[in-house]
N, C-alpha and C positions, 0 to 999 in steps of 0.2 A: 822053495823061497824065490829062487831066481826066476823060475817059470811064472810065478804069480806076479813078480815085478814086471816082467815082460808083458804079461797080459794086461796089467794096469796101464802100462805105457801105450800099448796099442789101443786100449779102450779110450784113453784120453785123447789120443790122436784122432780116433774115429769121431769122438764127440765134437772136436774142433771142426772137422770137415762137415759134419751135419749142421753144426750151429751157425756157421757163417753163411752168407749169401753171395755167391759168385756174381761178379759184375754183369756178365752176359745173361744172367737169369733175373736180375733185380727188377727191371722195368716190367716184365711180364708178371712176376710174382706179386709186385705191388699192385698192379692192375687187377689181378685176381683177388687179392685181399679186399680191395675196395668193392669189387663185384660181389664177393661173399657178403660184405656189409650191406650193399644195396639190395640184395635178395632178402636178407634178414629184415631190412627196413621196409620191404614191400614195394620197392621201386621197379624191380624186374622179376619175371616169373622164374628165371633160371640164371645160373652163372654164365652159361654159354651165350644166352641172349645178351647179357650185359657186355661180355667180352667182344661180341660181334658188333655191338652198337657203336663202339669207339675203337676200331682196330688200330688206329694210329697211336693209341696210348699203350699198346701191348708190347711194342718193341721200338727201339731207337738206335739204328745202326751208327748214326753219327756220334751219339753219346759214347758208344763203345770205342769208336775211333779216337775221340778226344781224350779218353782215359788212357788208351794205349800210347798216345802222343805226349802224355805228361801234362796236358792242359787242364786236366781235372784229377784230383786225388779222390779215390773211392775208398770208403771205409766199410768193409764187408760186415763188421760187427754192428755198426750203426744201422746198416741195411736190415739186419735181423731184428734189431730193436724197433725200427720203423714199422716193419710188417707186423710184429707182435703188438705194437701199440694200436694199429688199425684193427687187428683182430679182437682187441679188448673192448672196442666200442660197442655200446649196447642199444643203439638206435633210440635213445631217449630224446625227448624234445628239449631243446636248449642244452644239448650235451656239450660238455667242455672238451674240445679237441686240441687243447694247447699241448698235451703230451705228444700227440701225433705230429703236430707242427714242429716241435722242438727236436724230436727223434729223427724225423725225415729230413729236416734241414741239415743235420749233421752227416748225412750220407755222402754228399758231394762237397768238395772244397775247391773253389776255383783258383787257378794259378796264373791266369792271364791278367796283366796289369791294365790300368786305365788307358783308353785311346788305342788299345791294340785290337786287331780284327778278331771277330768271334761269330759263332752261329747260335750259341746257347748262353743264357744268363748264368748257367751253372759253371761256365768256364771262367767267369770274371771273379777277381778277388773281392771279397766282401759279401756277406750273406744276402744283403738287400740290393746288391748291384745288379745291373741288367745289361743285356746285349742290345744296344739301340741301333736300328737300321738308319741309314742315311738315304732318304728317298731320292735325292738328286743323283745318287751314284748307282741307282738300279733302274732297270728297264722291265717292262712287262714280260719279256721273253727270258729274262735272266732268272733262272730257277735257283742259282747259287750265288746270291748276293749277300756277302757278309756284312755284319754290323760292326760296331766298335764298343768295347766295354766302357760303361759309364759307372764310376764308383759312387755308391750311395752309402753314406755312413749309417750304422745302426748301433743300438745299445749305447747311445750317447749318455754321458754322465750329467748329473745335475750341474747347471751353470754353463754347459756347452751350447754353442750356437746350433739352432735347429731350424726346421722349416722345409717345405716341399715334401719330398719323398723320404727324407731322413727320419729315423726312428729313435726316440728316447728309450732308455733302459726301462725295464719293468718297474712299475710304481711311479713313473714320471710321465709328464705330458709336455706338449709344446704349446704354451699359451700364446695368444696373439700379441703382436707388438702394441705398445702403448706410447703415449707422449713421453712419459718418464723413462721407458725402456724400449727404444725404437728397434732394438735387435731381439729377435725371438731366441729364447734360451730354455733348455729343459728345466723343469721345476717339479717339485713333489706334487702328486695329485691332491686336489683340494679336499679338505676334511669337511665333516658335517658342519653346516652353518656358513661355509665359505662359498663365494661365487664360483661358478663352473663355466667359464667362457668357452671351453672346448667340449662341453657336455660330458666330460669325464670326471669321476669322483673316486675317492679311495675305496678299497674293498668294503662291501657291506653298505654302501651308500649309492644313491643315484641322483641325477640332476633334475630338479623339479623347479620350473620357472626360474632358471638361472642360479639356483642355490642348491648345494648338496644337502640332502636329507637322508636319514637312515632308512634302509629297507625294512619292511615290516615282516614280523614272524607270522606263522600260520594263525589266522584269526584276526589279524590286523586289517585296518581299512586300506583300500588301494583303488587306483583308477586304471592301472595297466600292469602287465606282467613284470616289467622291469622294477616295479616298486616293491616286489616281494622277494624274500630270501628263497622262497620255494619256486620262484620264476613262474608262478601261475596266479593270476588274479581272477577270481570268479566274479565277473562284473555283470551287474544287472542293467541292461541298456534301458529298461523301462524306468526303474527307480533312480538310475544314475549313481548307484552305490556298488562297491565291490569289496570282497573279503579275500585276503590271501589264503590259499588252500593248497592241499597236496593233490597232484594228479592221480587218477585211478589206474591201477594195473589192468591188464587184459582180463575181462570178465567182471571188473568192478563197475560200480554205478557211475553214471555221468549225467550231466544236465545238458539237454540239446540246445539250451540257450547259449552255452559256451562252446558247443560243438566239439570237434575233435581235439581242440586245445586242452580239454579237460582230461584227456587220456595220456598216460605216461609215455607210451611208445608211439613213434611217428607213423608206424604202419596201421595203428588201430583207428577205427572210426566209432563215433558215438551214435549208435543205432538203437532206437527204442529204449533209451536210458541206460544202455550198457556199452562198455568199451569192448568192441569185438574186432577180430582180425578178418577183414573181408577176403573172399576168394572167388575165383571164377566159378560161375554157376549160381551165385547168390542172386536173390531177387533184387531189383532196383527200379527206379522210376524212369521209364522210357521217355517221359516228357523232358527229362533232363539228360541230354546225351552224355555229359561229363558228370554223371551221378557220383556224388561224394561217398556213396555207400559201396563203391567198387574200389579194388586196389589200384594203385597208380599205373600198373601195367595192363589195365583193362578199362573198358568203357561199357556203358549201358546200351544194350541192343535188344529190342523186343522183350523188355522186362527182365533180362538176365545180364549178369556181368560177363562180358566176352573178352577174351584176351586180345590185345593188339597183335598184329602180325609183324614179323621181323624180316630182315633182308633175305630175299630169295623165296619167301612164302607167298602163296597166292592171296589175292586181295580183290575187293569188290569196288569198282569205280564209283558206285552209288553212295558209299559212305567212307568216312575217314577212319580206316582201321589199321593203318600202318603206324608203327611206334615212332614217336619223336620226329626227327627230320626226314625219315623215310617217306617216299612218295610212291603211290600206286600208279604204275605205268604199264603200257603195252609192251610185252616182250618176255622172253624166257620160256621155260618148259611149261608153265602154268597159264600161259596167255597173258594174264595181268599178274604182276608181282611187285612186292615192295622192294625199293632200291634207293640208294643214294644217287641223286641225279647230278649233284655237284661234281665236277671233275676234280679229282684229288691232285694236289700239287706233286711235282716230281719227288721221289724219295730222296731223303738227305744222304743216302749212301753214295749218290752220284756226286756229292759235294766233297771236295778235298779239304782236309784239315788245313787251316791257314799256317803259313810258315812262321 
């Protein structure tokens, strides 16, 4: 009985160690989770390609130093929830990412007060606060030019003064000032039939010609995606009529008039009336270099979808085959290779944490 109790204690301790995410691992694990999502969505051919495309997002030495200095409070369990929320995303069009935003926002809590020096917005008190640089205090040669924390209120209650970058609580908006009410204040979102001066309406409604109207169910008339509960309006540009419809899953039927928007997953393309996941080697229209029948990480070359090249890979000067902001230049082991030509800024690990 004693031995079993000890075993349970050790098991629980082990689960705690596995469950949380240590601060020195969080930035890279979050980047990897987003890259796994990007690959699933068809934006990159592999996780390693994605990770190498934005190396600065994979680690942040200054962030770790700020946590050690007590300028930022790090929640290892919130970090775990953040990463799990990213992994739960399904690459659907118009997918709701509010859970990711909420969980990831809880990972860091700033401890630095307004007008105090900072290098990261995460250091500043208040979820919406930012670290604002003061241009007049910096020079081009100064790689460690701190800003100051600017407090920006968020989750303001109904009736509280709002405006600028401040945010009202969920279910509220910040209507413009009027002659009768010259001060902007948070108010409930307009209901169906009420005017919508900020283009925002209560859930289940949208702003149509400055008035909130109900979103239509599948089969209802529409003129754009925002007017449908399904977030998809099958609009006929010839007849000028639309019907709210469900998007098709991979392998399902689609109408080329609506294009890829009729497919449920962002990675899918509407080809010959079917939602398909394109891949390298598929046939494409060589007349259209950026053929929509190719995945995002590929382009059409000589009638076939060909993968873009990544940092350090050989490239051809005659065509744009380097991915994103990479440029094909002379140099390296392959003669011409894809590389980031912009000089990267000095690493933040060279910057000391403000006193």
